C-alpha positions as CSV (number, residue, x, y, z in Angstrom):
1,M,112.2,230.6,55.4
2,S,111.4,232.6,52.3
3,C,109.2,235.8,52.5
4,S,106.6,233.9,50.4
5,R,105.9,231.7,53.3
6,L,105.0,234.6,55.6
7,A,101.4,235.1,56.6
8,R,100.4,238.6,57.7
9,V,98.4,238.6,60.9
10,T,95.9,241.4,60.3
11,A,92.9,242.8,62.3
12,V,91.6,239.6,63.7
13,A,88.5,239.4,65.7
14,L,89.4,236.7,68.0
15,A,87.7,237.3,71.4
16,V,88.5,235.5,76.3
17,S,89.2,235.8,79.7
18,L,94.9,236.9,82.7
19,G,108.7,237.1,86.1
20,G,111.6,240.1,89.5
21,V,114.0,240.7,86.6
22,A,113.7,239.3,83.1
23,L,116.0,236.4,83.9
24,S,113.4,235.2,86.4
25,A,110.8,234.8,83.7
26,C,112.2,231.5,82.3
27,G,111.1,228.0,83.0
28,A,107.3,228.0,83.0
29,R,105.2,225.8,80.9
30,V,101.9,227.5,81.7
31,A,100.7,231.1,81.8
32,P,100.3,233.2,84.9
33,Y,97.3,233.8,87.1
34,L,93.8,235.1,86.4
35,G,91.6,233.3,88.9
36,A,89.9,230.0,89.5
37,G,88.7,228.2,86.4
38,A,90.9,230.0,83.9
39,G,92.3,228.0,81.1
40,I,95.9,227.7,79.9
41,G,96.8,229.0,76.5
42,Q,99.3,226.9,74.6
43,G,101.4,227.9,71.6
44,N,100.9,225.5,68.6
45,L,103.2,226.7,65.9
46,A,106.1,224.5,64.7
47,A,109.5,226.2,64.4
48,G,109.9,228.3,61.2
49,T,106.2,228.8,60.8
50,V,104.0,231.9,61.3
51,R,100.7,232.4,63.0
52,P,97.9,231.9,60.5
53,V,95.6,234.7,59.5
54,S,92.2,234.8,61.2
55,S,89.2,237.0,60.6
56,G,85.9,237.9,62.1
57,S,83.8,240.7,63.5
58,S,85.2,243.5,65.7
59,G,83.8,245.2,68.7
60,A,84.4,248.0,71.1
61,N,86.5,247.4,74.2
62,G,84.8,246.7,77.4
63,A,86.8,248.8,79.9
64,N,84.7,250.9,82.2
65,G,87.1,253.8,82.2
66,T,87.1,254.2,86.0
67,S,90.1,256.2,87.1
68,V,91.9,254.4,89.9
69,S,94.6,256.0,92.1
70,N,97.0,253.2,93.0
71,A,99.5,253.9,95.7
72,V,103.2,253.2,95.4
73,V,104.9,252.3,98.7
74,N,108.2,254.0,98.9
75,P,110.5,253.3,101.9
76,G,112.7,256.3,101.1
77,Q,115.6,255.0,99.0
78,G,115.0,255.1,95.2
79,A,111.9,257.2,95.3
80,A,109.8,257.1,92.1
81,S,110.3,260.7,90.9
82,S,107.0,260.5,89.0
83,S,105.0,260.1,92.1
84,A,102.8,263.0,93.1
85,G,102.3,263.8,96.8
86,S,102.0,261.7,99.9
87,N,99.0,260.7,102.0
88,S,100.8,258.8,104.7
89,P,104.4,258.1,105.8
90,G,106.2,256.1,103.1
91,V,103.2,256.1,100.7
92,S,102.8,258.3,97.7
93,T,99.9,258.2,95.2
94,A,100.4,257.1,91.7
95,P,101.2,259.8,89.1
96,T,98.6,261.2,86.8
97,S,101.1,261.1,84.0
98,G,100.0,257.6,83.0
99,G,97.1,258.5,80.9
100,N,93.5,257.4,81.0
101,V,91.5,254.7,79.5
102,R,88.8,257.0,78.2
103,T,88.7,260.7,77.5
104,T,85.8,263.1,76.9
105,G,85.4,266.2,74.8
106,S,87.8,267.1,71.9
107,T,91.0,265.2,71.4
108,P,94.3,267.1,71.4
109,P,96.4,267.0,68.2
110,P,99.4,264.7,68.2
111,S,101.8,267.6,68.8
112,A,100.0,268.5,72.0
113,L,100.0,264.9,73.4
114,S,102.0,263.9,76.4
115,L,101.7,260.9,78.7
116,A,99.7,263.2,81.0
117,N,96.8,263.4,78.5
118,F,97.3,260.4,76.3
119,S,94.3,258.1,76.4
120,Y,94.5,254.3,76.3
121,D,91.0,254.0,74.7
122,P,91.5,252.6,71.2
123,A,88.8,254.8,69.7
124,T,90.4,257.9,71.2
125,Q,93.9,256.8,70.0
126,A,92.6,256.4,66.4
127,A,90.9,259.8,66.7
128,Y,94.2,261.6,67.5
129,C,95.2,261.3,63.8
130,P,92.1,260.1,62.2
131,N,92.7,259.9,58.4
132,A,95.4,258.9,55.8
133,N,95.8,262.3,54.3
134,G,99.5,262.8,53.7
135,N,100.5,259.2,54.4
136,T,103.5,257.9,52.4
137,A,105.8,255.0,52.5
138,S,107.9,256.8,55.1
139,A,110.0,253.8,56.3
140,P,110.6,250.1,55.7
141,G,107.4,248.2,56.5
142,V,105.3,251.4,56.2
143,T,102.8,252.0,53.4
144,P,100.1,254.7,53.1
145,S,97.6,252.1,54.6
146,S,99.5,249.9,56.9
147,I,102.5,249.3,59.2
148,V,104.0,245.9,59.5
149,F,105.7,244.7,62.7
150,G,107.6,241.5,63.4
151,N,107.5,239.1,66.3
152,V,109.7,236.1,67.0
153,S,108.6,234.0,70.0
154,G,109.3,230.6,71.5
155,L,106.0,229.0,70.8
156,T,107.3,225.4,70.9
157,G,110.3,223.8,72.6
158,A,111.3,222.4,75.9
159,L,109.2,224.9,77.8
160,T,105.7,225.5,76.5
161,G,102.6,227.6,77.2
162,T,104.3,230.8,78.2
163,F,106.0,232.5,75.3
164,G,102.9,233.1,73.2
165,A,101.6,235.7,75.6
166,G,103.6,238.5,74.1
167,Y,102.2,238.3,70.6
168,E,98.7,237.6,71.9
169,A,98.7,240.8,73.9
170,V,100.2,242.9,71.1
171,Q,97.8,241.4,68.6
172,A,94.8,242.2,70.9
173,A,96.0,245.8,71.3
174,F,96.5,246.1,67.5
175,D,93.1,244.7,66.8
176,G,91.4,247.1,69.2
177,V,92.9,250.2,67.5
178,N,92.5,248.8,64.0
179,A,88.8,248.3,64.7
180,A,88.6,252.0,65.5
181,G,90.4,253.0,62.3
182,G,94.1,252.5,63.0
183,I,96.8,255.0,63.7
184,C,96.8,257.9,61.3
185,G,94.5,255.8,59.0
186,R,97.0,252.9,58.9
187,K,96.2,249.4,60.1
188,L,98.8,247.7,62.2
189,E,99.9,244.2,61.1
190,L,101.9,241.6,63.0
191,L,104.0,238.8,61.5
192,V,104.8,236.1,64.0
193,E,107.6,233.4,63.7
194,N,108.3,230.6,66.0
195,D,112.0,230.1,67.0
196,N,111.4,226.8,68.9
197,Q,113.4,228.3,71.8
198,D,116.6,228.0,69.8
199,A,119.0,230.9,69.4
200,S,120.1,230.1,65.9
201,T,116.5,229.8,64.7
202,N,115.7,233.1,66.5
203,A,118.5,234.8,64.6
204,A,117.3,233.4,61.2
205,D,113.7,234.4,62.0
206,V,114.7,237.9,62.9
207,A,116.8,238.2,59.8
208,N,114.0,236.9,57.7
209,L,111.5,239.5,59.1
210,I,113.9,242.3,58.7
211,A,114.3,241.4,55.0
212,H,110.5,241.3,54.6
213,P,110.7,244.2,55.7
214,V,109.1,245.0,59.0
215,F,109.1,248.5,60.6
216,A,110.0,247.2,64.1
217,F,109.6,244.2,66.3
218,A,106.8,244.1,68.9
219,G,106.1,241.7,71.7
220,S,108.7,239.0,70.9
221,L,109.1,236.6,73.8
222,S,111.5,233.7,74.0
223,D,114.1,232.3,76.2
224,A,116.3,232.2,73.0
225,D,115.8,236.0,72.4
226,N,119.6,236.5,72.5
227,G,119.8,235.0,69.0
228,G,118.6,237.8,66.9
229,V,120.1,240.8,68.8
230,Q,123.0,241.2,66.4
231,E,120.8,241.2,63.4
232,M,118.5,243.9,64.9
233,Q,121.6,246.0,65.8
234,Q,123.1,245.7,62.3
235,A,119.8,246.8,60.7
236,N,119.1,249.4,63.4
237,V,115.5,248.1,63.8
238,P,113.7,249.0,67.1
239,D,112.7,246.1,69.3
240,I,109.8,246.7,71.6
241,G,109.0,244.0,74.1
242,F,109.9,242.1,77.3
243,A,113.5,240.8,77.2
244,I,114.5,237.4,78.7
245,N,118.2,237.4,78.0
246,T,120.5,240.2,79.2
247,N,122.1,241.0,75.9
248,R,118.7,241.8,74.3
249,S,117.8,243.9,77.3
250,L,121.0,246.0,77.1
251,S,120.8,246.4,73.3
252,P,120.6,250.0,72.1
253,D,117.7,249.0,69.8
254,Y,115.6,247.5,72.7
255,W,112.8,249.5,74.2
256,S,110.5,248.5,77.1
257,A,108.1,250.3,79.3
258,G,109.8,248.6,82.2
259,G,113.2,250.1,81.2
260,G,114.9,246.7,80.5
261,S,115.5,243.5,82.3
262,G,116.6,244.9,85.6
263,L,120.2,243.8,85.1
264,Y,122.8,246.5,84.5
265,V,126.4,246.1,83.5
266,R,129.3,248.4,84.6
267,N,133.0,247.5,84.0
268,G,132.2,243.9,83.3
269,I,130.1,243.4,86.5
270,A,126.3,242.8,86.4
271,Y,124.1,244.5,89.0
272,A,120.5,243.8,89.9
273,P,118.0,245.3,92.4
274,N,117.3,243.8,95.8
275,T,113.9,245.3,96.0
276,I,112.2,242.1,97.1
277,M,114.7,241.6,99.9
278,A,114.3,245.2,101.1
279,A,110.6,244.7,101.2
280,Q,110.9,241.5,103.2
281,K,113.1,243.3,105.7
282,Q,110.6,246.1,106.0
283,F,107.7,243.7,106.5
284,G,109.5,241.4,108.9
285,Q,109.7,238.5,106.5
286,F,113.4,238.3,105.5
287,P,114.6,234.7,105.5
288,T,118.1,234.3,106.9
289,R,119.0,230.8,105.6
290,M,118.1,230.5,101.9
291,A,118.0,227.5,99.5
292,F,117.8,227.8,95.7
293,L,116.6,225.3,93.1
294,S,116.7,225.5,89.3
295,Y,116.5,223.3,86.2
296,N,119.7,222.3,84.5
297,I,118.8,224.8,81.7
298,S,121.4,227.5,81.6
299,I,119.1,230.5,81.9
300,S,117.1,228.9,84.8
301,A,120.4,228.1,86.6
302,S,121.9,231.6,86.0
303,A,118.7,233.2,87.3
304,A,118.7,231.1,90.5
305,Q,122.4,231.9,91.1
306,M,121.6,235.6,90.6
307,Y,118.9,235.4,93.3
308,A,121.3,233.5,95.5
309,T,123.8,236.3,95.2
310,L,121.2,239.0,95.9
311,Y,120.0,237.3,99.1
312,K,123.6,236.7,100.2
313,E,124.5,240.4,99.5
314,S,121.4,241.4,101.4
315,G,122.5,239.5,104.5
316,A,121.2,235.9,104.2
317,S,123.3,232.8,104.2
318,I,123.0,230.1,101.6
319,C,121.9,226.8,103.2
320,Y,121.5,224.7,100.0
321,T,121.6,224.9,96.2
322,D,120.7,222.5,93.4
323,Y,121.1,224.1,89.9
324,S,121.0,220.8,88.0
325,I,117.4,219.5,88.4
326,S,116.1,217.8,85.2
327,V,112.7,218.7,83.8
328,A,112.1,214.9,83.8
329,T,112.8,214.5,87.6
330,A,110.1,212.4,89.2
331,S,110.5,213.7,92.7
332,L,112.3,216.5,94.6
333,Q,112.0,214.7,98.0
334,G,115.8,214.4,98.3
335,D,116.2,218.2,97.9
336,V,113.5,218.8,100.4
337,I,115.0,216.4,103.0
338,Q,118.4,218.2,102.5
339,M,116.9,221.7,102.9
340,E,115.1,220.6,106.0
341,S,118.2,219.0,107.5
342,N,120.2,222.2,106.7
343,H,117.6,224.2,108.7
344,C,116.7,226.4,105.7
345,N,114.0,229.0,106.4
346,G,113.6,230.1,102.9
347,V,113.4,228.5,99.4
348,Y,113.4,230.2,96.0
349,T,113.1,228.4,92.6
350,T,113.4,229.3,89.0
351,M,111.5,226.2,87.9
352,D,108.0,226.1,86.2
353,V,104.7,224.9,87.5
354,V,105.5,221.2,87.1
355,G,108.8,221.5,89.0
356,N,107.4,223.7,91.7
357,S,104.6,221.3,92.1
358,K,107.0,218.4,92.7
359,M,108.8,220.5,95.4
360,L,105.5,221.5,97.0
361,Q,104.3,217.9,97.1
362,A,107.6,216.7,98.6
363,M,107.4,219.4,101.3
364,Q,103.9,218.2,102.1
365,Q,105.1,214.6,102.3
366,Q,107.9,215.7,104.7
367,N,105.5,218.0,106.6
368,W,108.1,220.7,106.2
369,Y,107.1,224.3,105.3
370,P,109.7,227.0,105.8
371,P,108.4,230.5,106.6
372,F,109.2,231.6,103.0
373,F,109.0,229.5,99.8
374,A,108.5,231.2,96.4
375,S,109.2,231.2,92.7
376,T,109.3,233.6,89.8
377,F,106.0,235.1,88.5
378,D,105.5,232.1,86.2
379,T,103.9,230.5,89.2
380,Y,101.2,233.1,89.2
381,T,98.6,230.8,87.7
382,P,95.7,228.6,88.9
383,A,97.5,225.7,87.4
384,Q,100.2,226.0,90.1
385,I,97.5,225.4,92.7
386,T,95.8,222.6,90.9
387,E,99.0,220.9,89.7
388,A,100.5,220.8,93.2
389,G,97.2,220.2,95.0
390,Q,95.5,223.0,96.9
391,S,96.7,221.8,100.3
392,A,100.3,221.5,99.2
393,A,100.3,224.9,97.5
394,Q,99.2,226.9,100.5
395,G,101.6,229.7,101.3
396,F,103.5,229.5,98.1
397,Q,104.6,233.1,97.0
398,T,105.6,235.1,93.9
399,S,106.6,238.7,93.3
400,L,104.9,240.6,90.4
401,P,106.5,243.7,88.8
402,A,103.0,245.1,88.2
403,L,99.6,245.3,89.9
404,P,97.8,242.0,90.2
405,L,95.7,241.0,87.2
406,N,92.5,241.1,89.3
407,S,93.2,244.7,90.1
408,S,90.7,247.4,89.3
409,N,93.4,249.5,87.5
410,P,91.9,250.6,84.2
411,L,94.8,249.5,82.0
412,V,94.8,246.0,83.6
413,R,91.1,245.8,83.0
414,L,91.5,247.0,79.4
415,Y,94.1,244.3,78.7
416,I,91.9,241.6,80.0
417,S,88.9,243.0,78.0
418,E,90.8,243.3,74.7
419,L,92.4,239.9,75.1
420,A,89.0,238.4,75.7
421,R,87.5,240.1,72.7
422,Y,90.2,239.5,70.2
423,E,92.2,236.4,71.4
424,P,89.5,234.0,72.5
425,G,90.7,231.1,74.6
426,K,94.0,232.8,75.4
427,Q,95.0,233.1,79.1
428,P,95.9,236.6,80.3
429,S,99.3,236.6,82.0
430,E,102.0,238.8,83.5
431,F,104.1,238.4,80.4
432,G,101.1,239.4,78.3
433,F,100.3,242.5,80.4
434,Q,103.9,243.7,80.2
435,D,103.7,243.5,76.4
436,F,100.2,245.1,76.3
437,V,101.8,248.1,78.1
438,N,104.6,248.0,75.6
439,A,102.1,248.1,72.8
440,E,100.5,251.2,74.4
441,M,103.9,252.8,74.5
442,L,104.3,252.0,70.8
443,F,100.9,253.6,70.0
444,Y,101.9,256.8,71.8
445,A,105.1,256.9,69.7
446,L,103.3,256.3,66.5
447,V,100.6,259.0,67.2
448,K,103.3,261.4,68.1
449,S,105.1,260.6,64.8
450,G,102.0,261.6,62.8
451,H,101.6,260.7,59.1
452,A,105.3,260.1,58.4
453,P,106.6,257.6,61.1
454,T,110.2,256.5,60.9
455,R,112.2,254.2,63.1
456,Q,114.1,257.2,64.4
457,S,110.9,259.1,65.2
458,I,109.5,256.4,67.5
459,V,112.9,256.0,69.1
460,N,113.0,259.7,69.8
461,V,109.6,259.4,71.6
462,F,110.8,256.3,73.6
463,D,113.8,258.3,74.6
464,S,111.7,261.1,75.9
465,I,109.7,258.9,78.3
466,H,110.7,259.0,82.0
467,N,109.3,257.3,85.0
468,W,106.1,256.1,83.2
469,T,103.8,254.0,85.4
470,A,101.0,253.3,82.9
471,W,98.5,254.8,85.3
472,G,100.1,253.2,88.3
473,A,100.0,249.7,86.9
474,I,103.8,249.1,86.6
475,S,107.1,250.2,88.1
476,P,108.1,253.7,87.0
477,G,109.8,253.0,83.7
478,T,112.3,254.9,81.7
479,P,112.9,253.0,78.4
480,S,116.4,254.5,77.9
481,E,117.7,253.1,81.2
482,R,119.4,250.0,79.9
483,P,122.9,250.9,78.6
484,P,125.8,248.8,79.8
485,N,127.5,251.9,81.3
486,P,125.0,254.6,82.4
487,P,126.9,257.9,82.0
488,G,127.8,260.0,85.0
489,T,126.8,257.4,87.6
490,S,128.4,255.0,90.0
491,P,127.4,252.0,92.1
492,P,125.4,251.0,93.9
493,W,122.5,253.0,92.4
494,F,123.6,254.3,89.0
495,G,120.9,256.9,89.6
496,L,118.4,254.4,88.0
497,T,114.7,254.2,88.7
498,P,114.0,251.5,91.3
499,S,112.0,248.4,90.5
500,C,108.7,247.9,92.2
501,Y,106.8,244.8,93.2
502,V,103.7,243.3,94.9
503,E,104.0,240.0,96.7
504,M,101.3,237.4,96.1
505,K,100.6,234.3,98.3
506,V,98.4,231.2,97.8
507,Q,95.5,231.2,100.1
508,G,92.8,228.7,99.5
509,N,92.3,228.3,95.7
510,Q,93.8,231.7,94.7
511,F,96.7,234.1,95.0
512,V,96.1,237.0,97.4
513,R,98.1,240.1,98.1
514,D,100.7,239.7,100.9
515,W,102.6,243.0,100.7
516,P,102.3,245.9,100.4
517,A,98.7,246.6,101.4
518,H,98.0,248.5,98.2
519,G,100.0,249.6,95.2
520,L,103.6,248.6,94.6
521,Y,106.6,248.5,96.9
522,C,109.6,250.4,95.5
523,G,113.0,250.5,97.1
524,G,116.3,248.6,97.6
525,A,119.6,249.1,95.9
526,M,121.5,247.8,92.9
527,L,123.9,245.1,94.1
528,P,126.7,243.2,92.2
529,V,125.6,239.7,91.1
530,G,128.8,238.6,89.4
531,P,130.6,238.9,86.1
532,A,128.4,240.1,83.2
533,S,129.6,237.1,81.2
534,N,127.5,234.9,83.5
535,Y,124.4,236.6,82.0
536,G,125.3,236.5,78.4
537,E,127.4,239.7,78.2
């Protein structure tokens, strides 16, 4: 697509309402959970097109600024080094280095900013570097008055309704700070292209945006995000977002507040954290005979096989697998009958809401409910309950890599508020929140870079971030922790920050917290999950 066909997405005043490792994020056709009555946002751009420009009035964000101390449960192994103090055995309070939503009094200059005093309030962020004095065209995509970012997402394709969440969250964050004056007097613009969940289209879209040019990529989300990795590496363009495919997550140009996909590679072997299994053991819920179901889509199947390996390495036996389920399958009753006859006491799927609903309905028909049955965080949506039927969905579980989206955490509330104000009708989601946090990390890097931002200057800031929790909302994240061979480390830990989760379970017409009682559970170990080639490396 030629540059003349691009449409810049500027400060829109749109205004609504909300997967363990990145591989687990694939498969859903709806967005994750807010609460009863929430709608489902659907992407509507054809492949090769961009999001149209919208305009309207702007407003202040609606976060209340309440400071919340969210506990991080830590069983001992893999302690979050950013935690400060302990108020009970195995529990430490969230660090204060995550920043605040609102600040009072004078704002420190960019040179004095750290994650300990950085505010998430858009007006305060704009006030750190409040005018355009000294602004120049300091890098590709940067002018004295604007910075242009790119985004390539799978807005249409086989799986719909999920992959627009990244650009929606980033656009809402951009609009909030733009309404307050921008960063150092520059407005932030976002160009969005649809790869139709096709890797070759993804590569072409990425190349097209690099040529535009864009300063960096922000919030790209697609199960075909492996396509444009080589183009970004060749051009040395930073990529800030939530990776689905492993080769994107391990790219030296990739930066995420979560520190990557959770998969690490050493000597050709992939490793992943068994945090969920460690938590199940601690809370007396570990299933000993596990079944695994996936679509016959390669990334869904490889994710299910990874979870199977993690459970097996953690001590469970594999009672049944089906990695070849078609999206068009009418019923999963045969799978359920087989799992029941094999005496499985746990089931994990990497399917979407529709596939999970077929399984839940078949389980209800057979009157068979194992002690544990769960899916990736794509299932964290009211649509999962309504699609399956409330009675069939009872007890269904999912693990979130961040606090629930009904949390009182100030950054969670700010995300929901800004999305409601600037992206009306769009469903908040776990994917969206992850990229909203990534946008905040980007703002911090831009403010620290001052009036002459360069690609290298923001990379230097990203590289300085260690064990950031975004005010206790996410697992402690070190963006640089994603190289294929972490230096000076060895299995099983690599010295990497542990992942953290909260388990949610369907009760009545909503998801409620199962474990831990508060905060996030952090622990477990990095276990081998097979050749790296199985995961695109």
